[in-house]
C-alpha positions as a Markdown table, in Angstrom:
| # | Residue | x | y | z |
|---|---|---|---|---|
| 1 | Met | 20.4 | -4.7 | 13.7 |
| 2 | Thr | 23.9 | -3.2 | 13.6 |
| 3 | Ala | 25.3 | -0.9 | 16.3 |
| 4 | Asn | 24.9 | 2.1 | 14.0 |
| 5 | Ala | 21.2 | 1.4 | 13.4 |
| 6 | Gln | 20.5 | 4.9 | 12.1 |
| 7 | Gln | 22.4 | 4.1 | 8.9 |
| 8 | Ser | 20.4 | 1.0 | 8.2 |
| 9 | Ala | 17.7 | 0.9 | 5.5 |
| 10 | Ile | 13.9 | 0.8 | 5.8 |
| 11 | Gly | 12.2 | -2.3 | 4.4 |
| 12 | Val | 9.0 | -1.9 | 2.4 |
| 13 | Phe | 7.0 | -4.7 | 0.8 |
| 14 | Asp | 3.8 | -5.4 | -1.0 |
| 15 | Ser | 2.3 | -8.3 | -3.0 |
| 16 | Gly | 3.3 | -6.4 | -6.2 |
| 17 | Val | 3.8 | -2.9 | -7.4 |
| 18 | Gly | 1.0 | -1.2 | -5.4 |
| 19 | Gly | 3.3 | -0.4 | -2.5 |
| 20 | Leu | 5.2 | 1.9 | -4.8 |
| 21 | Thr | 2.6 | 4.5 | -3.9 |
| 22 | Val | 3.6 | 4.2 | -0.3 |
| 23 | Leu | 7.3 | 4.1 | -1.2 |
| 24 | Arg | 6.8 | 7.3 | -3.1 |
| 25 | Ala | 5.3 | 9.0 | -0.1 |
| 26 | Ile | 8.2 | 7.8 | 2.1 |
| 27 | Arg | 10.8 | 9.0 | -0.3 |
| 28 | Ser | 9.1 | 12.4 | -0.4 |
| 29 | Gln | 8.9 | 12.8 | 3.4 |
| 30 | Leu | 12.1 | 11.0 | 4.4 |
| 31 | Pro | 14.5 | 11.7 | 1.4 |
| 32 | Ala | 17.7 | 10.8 | 3.3 |
| 33 | Glu | 16.6 | 7.2 | 4.1 |
| 34 | Lys | 17.9 | 4.2 | 2.3 |
| 35 | Leu | 14.9 | 2.1 | 1.1 |
| 36 | Leu | 14.6 | -1.6 | 0.2 |
| 37 | Tyr | 11.4 | -2.5 | -1.7 |
| 38 | Val | 10.2 | -6.1 | -2.3 |
| 39 | Ala | 7.5 | -6.8 | -4.8 |
| 40 | Asp | 6.2 | -10.3 | -4.1 |
| 41 | Thr | 5.0 | -10.6 | -7.7 |
| 42 | Ala | 5.4 | -14.3 | -8.0 |
| 43 | His | 2.6 | -14.7 | -5.4 |
| 44 | Ala | 0.4 | -11.7 | -6.3 |
| 45 | Pro | -2.3 | -10.6 | -5.9 |
| 46 | Tyr | -2.7 | -11.3 | -2.2 |
| 47 | Gly | -6.3 | -10.1 | -2.2 |
| 48 | Glu | -7.8 | -13.3 | -3.5 |
| 49 | Arg | -5.5 | -15.7 | -1.6 |
| 50 | Asn | -6.4 | -17.5 | 1.6 |
| 51 | Pro | -5.3 | -15.9 | 4.9 |
| 52 | Glu | -2.8 | -18.7 | 5.8 |
| 53 | Tyr | -1.0 | -18.3 | 2.4 |
| 54 | Ile | -0.8 | -14.5 | 2.8 |
| 55 | Val | 0.7 | -14.7 | 6.3 |
| 56 | Asp | 3.3 | -17.3 | 5.2 |
| 57 | Arg | 4.3 | -15.0 | 2.3 |
| 58 | Cys | 4.5 | -11.9 | 4.6 |
| 59 | Val | 6.7 | -13.9 | 7.1 |
| 60 | Ala | 9.0 | -15.1 | 4.3 |
| 61 | Val | 9.5 | -11.6 | 2.8 |
| 62 | Thr | 9.9 | -10.1 | 6.3 |
| 63 | Arg | 12.7 | -12.6 | 7.2 |
| 64 | Phe | 14.5 | -11.7 | 4.0 |
| 65 | Leu | 14.3 | -8.0 | 4.7 |
| 66 | Val | 15.5 | -8.5 | 8.3 |
| 67 | Gln | 18.5 | -10.3 | 7.0 |
| 68 | Gln | 19.4 | -7.1 | 5.1 |
| 69 | Asp | 19.7 | -5.4 | 8.5 |
| 70 | Ile | 16.7 | -3.0 | 8.3 |
| 71 | Lys | 15.8 | -0.6 | 11.1 |
| 72 | Ala | 12.1 | -0.5 | 10.3 |
| 73 | Leu | 9.5 | -2.4 | 8.3 |
| 74 | Val | 6.6 | -1.0 | 6.3 |
| 75 | Val | 3.8 | -3.4 | 5.2 |
| 76 | Ala | 2.6 | -1.4 | 2.2 |
| 77 | Cys | -0.4 | -3.7 | 1.5 |
| 78 | Asn | -3.8 | -3.4 | 3.1 |
| 79 | Thr | -4.5 | -7.1 | 2.8 |
| 80 | Ala | -1.2 | -8.1 | 4.3 |
| 81 | Ser | -1.5 | -5.5 | 7.1 |
| 82 | Val | -5.0 | -6.7 | 8.2 |
| 83 | Leu | -4.0 | -10.3 | 8.1 |
| 84 | Ala | -0.4 | -10.6 | 9.1 |
| 85 | Ile | 0.9 | -7.5 | 11.0 |
| 86 | Thr | 0.3 | -9.0 | 14.4 |
| 87 | Gln | 2.4 | -12.0 | 13.5 |
| 88 | Leu | 5.2 | -9.9 | 12.0 |
| 89 | Arg | 5.4 | -7.7 | 15.1 |
| 90 | Glu | 5.9 | -10.9 | 17.1 |
| 91 | Ile | 8.9 | -12.1 | 15.1 |
| 92 | Val | 10.9 | -8.9 | 14.7 |
| 93 | Asp | 12.3 | -6.3 | 17.2 |
| 94 | Ile | 12.1 | -3.3 | 15.0 |
| 95 | Pro | 9.2 | -0.8 | 14.3 |
| 96 | Val | 6.5 | -2.3 | 12.0 |
| 97 | Val | 4.2 | 0.1 | 10.3 |
| 98 | Gly | 1.1 | -1.2 | 8.6 |
| 99 | Ile | -1.6 | 0.4 | 6.5 |
| 100 | Glu | -5.4 | 0.4 | 6.7 |
| 101 | Pro | -8.1 | 1.8 | 4.6 |
| 102 | Ala | -8.5 | 5.6 | 5.3 |
| 103 | Ile | -12.1 | 5.1 | 6.6 |
| 104 | Lys | -11.6 | 7.3 | 9.7 |
| 105 | Pro | -10.5 | 10.5 | 7.7 |
| 106 | Ala | -13.2 | 9.8 | 5.1 |
| 107 | Ala | -15.9 | 9.6 | 7.7 |
| 108 | Lys | -14.7 | 13.0 | 9.0 |
| 109 | Val | -14.8 | 14.9 | 5.7 |
| 110 | Thr | -17.9 | 13.5 | 4.1 |
| 111 | Arg | -20.7 | 16.0 | 3.6 |
| 112 | Ser | -23.4 | 13.7 | 2.2 |
| 113 | Gly | -22.8 | 11.0 | 4.8 |
| 114 | Val | -22.1 | 8.4 | 2.1 |
| 115 | Val | -18.6 | 7.0 | 1.8 |
| 116 | Gly | -17.4 | 4.5 | -0.7 |
| 117 | Val | -14.5 | 2.1 | -0.1 |
| 118 | Leu | -12.7 | 0.4 | -3.0 |
| 119 | Ala | -10.6 | -2.6 | -1.9 |
| 120 | Thr | -9.8 | -6.2 | -2.5 |
| 121 | Ser | -12.4 | -8.8 | -1.4 |
| 122 | Arg | -10.0 | -10.1 | 1.3 |
| 123 | Thr | -9.5 | -6.6 | 2.8 |
| 124 | Leu | -13.2 | -5.8 | 2.8 |
| 125 | Gln | -14.0 | -9.1 | 4.6 |
| 126 | Ser | -11.3 | -8.5 | 7.3 |
| 127 | Pro | -12.1 | -7.8 | 10.9 |
| 128 | Gly | -10.0 | -4.7 | 10.6 |
| 129 | Val | -12.4 | -3.1 | 8.1 |
| 130 | Glu | -15.3 | -4.2 | 10.2 |
| 131 | Arg | -13.8 | -2.5 | 13.2 |
| 132 | Leu | -13.1 | 0.7 | 11.3 |
| 133 | Cys | -16.7 | 0.8 | 10.1 |
| 134 | Glu | -18.0 | 0.2 | 13.6 |
| 135 | Leu | -15.8 | 2.9 | 15.1 |
| 136 | Tyr | -16.2 | 5.6 | 12.5 |
| 137 | Gly | -19.4 | 4.7 | 10.6 |
| 138 | Asn | -22.0 | 6.1 | 12.9 |
| 139 | Asn | -24.4 | 8.2 | 10.9 |
| 140 | Val | -22.3 | 7.4 | 7.8 |
| 141 | Glu | -23.3 | 4.9 | 5.1 |
| 142 | Met | -20.3 | 2.8 | 4.1 |
| 143 | Ile | -20.5 | 1.3 | 0.6 |
| 144 | Leu | -17.9 | -1.4 | 0.5 |
| 145 | Thr | -17.0 | -2.4 | -3.1 |
| 146 | Pro | -14.6 | -5.2 | -4.0 |
| 147 | Cys | -12.7 | -4.6 | -7.2 |
| 148 | Pro | -11.8 | -8.0 | -8.7 |
| 149 | Gly | -9.3 | -7.7 | -11.6 |
| 150 | Leu | -8.2 | -4.1 | -10.9 |
| 151 | Val | -4.9 | -5.1 | -9.2 |
| 152 | Glu | -4.0 | -7.3 | -12.2 |
| 153 | Lys | -4.6 | -4.4 | -14.5 |
| 154 | Ile | -2.3 | -2.1 | -12.5 |
| 155 | Glu | 0.3 | -4.9 | -12.2 |
| 156 | Arg | 0.5 | -4.8 | -16.0 |
| 157 | Ala | 0.6 | -0.9 | -16.0 |
| 158 | Glu | -2.7 | -0.8 | -17.9 |
| 159 | Leu | -3.7 | 2.4 | -16.2 |
| 160 | Asn | -5.4 | 4.4 | -18.9 |
| 161 | Thr | -6.9 | 1.8 | -21.2 |
| 162 | Pro | -10.5 | 1.8 | -22.2 |
| 163 | Glu | -10.9 | -1.6 | -20.4 |
| 164 | Thr | -9.6 | -0.3 | -17.1 |
| 165 | Arg | -11.8 | 2.8 | -17.3 |
| 166 | Ala | -14.8 | 0.7 | -18.0 |
| 167 | Met | -14.0 | -1.6 | -15.1 |
| 168 | Leu | -13.7 | 1.5 | -12.8 |
| 169 | Glu | -17.0 | 2.9 | -14.1 |
| 170 | Gly | -18.7 | -0.4 | -13.1 |
| 171 | Phe | -17.3 | -0.1 | -9.6 |
| 172 | Leu | -18.1 | 3.6 | -9.2 |
| 173 | Ser | -21.4 | 4.1 | -10.8 |
| 174 | Pro | -23.5 | 2.4 | -8.0 |
| 175 | Met | -21.7 | 4.5 | -5.4 |
| 176 | Leu | -22.5 | 7.7 | -7.3 |
| 177 | Asp | -26.1 | 6.7 | -7.6 |
| 178 | Lys | -26.3 | 6.5 | -3.8 |
| 179 | Gly | -24.8 | 10.0 | -3.3 |
| 180 | Val | -21.2 | 9.2 | -2.4 |
| 181 | Asp | -19.1 | 12.3 | -1.9 |
| 182 | Thr | -15.9 | 10.6 | -0.5 |
| 183 | Ile | -14.1 | 7.5 | -1.8 |
| 184 | Val | -11.4 | 5.6 | 0.0 |
| 185 | Leu | -8.8 | 3.8 | -2.0 |
| 186 | Gly | -8.4 | 0.8 | 0.2 |
| 187 | Cys | -5.6 | -0.9 | -1.8 |
| 188 | Thr | -2.1 | 0.6 | -2.3 |
| 189 | His | -2.4 | -0.2 | -6.0 |
| 190 | Tyr | -5.4 | 2.0 | -6.6 |
| 191 | Pro | -3.7 | 5.4 | -6.4 |
| 192 | Phe | -2.1 | 4.6 | -9.7 |
| 193 | Val | -5.6 | 5.0 | -11.3 |
| 194 | Arg | -6.6 | 7.9 | -9.0 |
| 195 | Gln | -6.8 | 10.3 | -11.9 |
| 196 | Thr | -9.1 | 8.1 | -13.9 |
| 197 | Ile | -11.3 | 7.6 | -10.8 |
| 198 | Gln | -11.4 | 11.4 | -10.3 |
| 199 | Asp | -12.3 | 11.9 | -13.9 |
| 200 | Ile | -15.2 | 9.5 | -13.5 |
| 201 | Val | -16.6 | 10.8 | -10.2 |
| 202 | Gly | -15.9 | 14.5 | -10.7 |
| 203 | Asn | -14.1 | 17.0 | -8.6 |
| 204 | Ala | -16.9 | 17.3 | -6.1 |
| 205 | Val | -16.0 | 13.9 | -4.8 |
| 206 | Thr | -13.0 | 13.6 | -2.5 |
| 207 | Val | -10.7 | 10.7 | -3.1 |
| 208 | Val | -8.7 | 9.6 | 0.0 |
| 209 | Glu | -5.5 | 7.5 | 0.0 |
| 210 | Pro | -3.2 | 6.7 | 2.9 |
| 211 | Gly | 0.4 | 6.8 | 1.6 |
| 212 | Ala | 1.3 | 10.2 | 3.2 |
| 213 | Ala | -0.2 | 9.1 | 6.5 |
| 214 | Val | 1.9 | 6.0 | 6.5 |
| 215 | Ala | 5.0 | 8.0 | 5.8 |
| 216 | Arg | 4.3 | 10.4 | 8.7 |
| 217 | Gln | 3.7 | 7.5 | 11.1 |
| 218 | Leu | 7.0 | 5.9 | 10.0 |
| 219 | Gly | 8.8 | 9.2 | 10.6 |
| 220 | His | 7.2 | 9.4 | 14.1 |
| 221 | Arg | 8.4 | 5.9 | 14.9 |
| 222 | Leu | 11.9 | 6.6 | 13.7 |
| 223 | Asp | 12.1 | 9.8 | 15.7 |
| 224 | Lys | 10.9 | 8.1 | 18.9 |
| 225 | Leu | 13.8 | 5.7 | 18.7 |
| 226 | Ser | 16.3 | 8.3 | 17.3 |
| 227 | Leu | 16.6 | 6.3 | 14.1 |
| 228 | Arg | 15.8 | 9.0 | 11.5 |
| 229 | Leu | 18.8 | 10.1 | 9.5 |
| 230 | Pro | 19.6 | 13.9 | 9.7 |
| 231 | Glu | 18.1 | 16.1 | 7.1 |
| 232 | Glu | 21.5 | 17.1 | 5.9 |
| 233 | Ser | 22.3 | 13.5 | 5.0 |
| 234 | Pro | 22.6 | 12.9 | 1.2 |
| 235 | Asp | 19.5 | 11.4 | -0.5 |
| 236 | Gly | 19.2 | 7.7 | 0.2 |
| 237 | Arg | 19.1 | 5.1 | -2.5 |
| 238 | Val | 16.2 | 2.8 | -3.4 |
| 239 | Thr | 16.9 | -0.8 | -4.1 |
| 240 | Phe | 14.1 | -2.9 | -5.7 |
| 241 | Phe | 13.6 | -6.7 | -5.4 |
| 242 | Ser | 11.0 | -9.0 | -7.0 |
| 243 | Thr | 10.1 | -12.6 | -6.5 |
| 244 | Gly | 8.7 | -12.7 | -10.0 |
| 245 | Gln | 9.9 | -12.6 | -13.6 |
| 246 | Ile | 12.5 | -9.8 | -13.7 |
| 247 | Gly | 11.9 | -8.4 | -17.3 |
| 248 | Asp | 8.2 | -7.7 | -17.0 |
| 249 | Val | 8.5 | -6.5 | -13.4 |
| 250 | Ala | 11.3 | -4.1 | -14.1 |
| 251 | Thr | 9.5 | -2.6 | -17.0 |
| 252 | Val | 6.3 | -2.1 | -14.9 |
| 253 | Ile | 8.1 | -0.7 | -11.8 |
| 254 | Ser | 10.1 | 1.6 | -14.0 |
| 255 | Ala | 6.9 | 2.9 | -15.7 |
| 256 | Leu | 5.2 | 3.4 | -12.3 |
| 257 | Trp | 8.2 | 4.8 | -10.5 |
| 258 | Gly | 8.7 | 7.3 | -13.3 |
| 259 | Arg | 12.3 | 6.4 | -14.3 |
| 260 | Ala | 14.2 | 3.3 | -15.3 |
| 261 | Val | 15.3 | 1.2 | -12.4 |
| 262 | Ser | 17.0 | -2.1 | -12.0 |
| 263 | Val | 15.3 | -4.9 | -10.1 |
| 264 | Arg | 17.0 | -7.8 | -8.3 |
| 265 | Tyr | 15.5 | -11.2 | -8.5 |
| 266 | Leu | 14.9 | -13.0 | -5.2 |
| 267 | Glu | 15.1 | -16.8 | -5.7 |
| 268 | Gly | 13.9 | -19.0 | -3.0 |
| 269 | Val | 12.2 | -16.3 | -0.9 |
């Protein structure tokens, strides 16, 4: 890191475009910061990969971001966080902020005592989720539901199609039958279909996502090390990278980000 570390960027990465939901929260809470976002789309989705492969990819992307002289790293992927964050903290000397399914806040707000968790298979099978359920699942029924195929739909920006809605109904209906009143979005991709989820489950069901909490934690870590840029600083820029095909990725990122953006291709990362 440079001597003037406060001016350095914050690195954020995900297996694909899901981490944009976290990036959006960071941009909202820390508007002055420069942000670098890597979508590892050539190797997405992580959720169905074996753990060793995921760790290797996380290390490769992290090394690239560190080479860009970042002052903090955000692992904007639940699967990557539960499998690789320990290793990443061992190889860098900057703050590393991960993400985990919002099981704790969901357990606190449920009224029926039934909480549903939507996530990838790999995340739901992780020791991290098991630990969260043990810590905060007393007197709460946790319905853990894997969502195969949903990340791929979102990676293609197929957010409001009849097929995506039917897929979501298949995941959500068994939860509703069991009296769920709180649903955790345990993958950073899923907030992009939050409105469809809310339409299916109704307004009486609370839907919880962790992006804002991650941004707050990042802000706390920056403040502790005096790394946050002053509020009067001009708005920071966002630079997007992808390991996958640039045309399709740029179109999808632009659609999800809400405006046209350019995306740089990372060859050999």
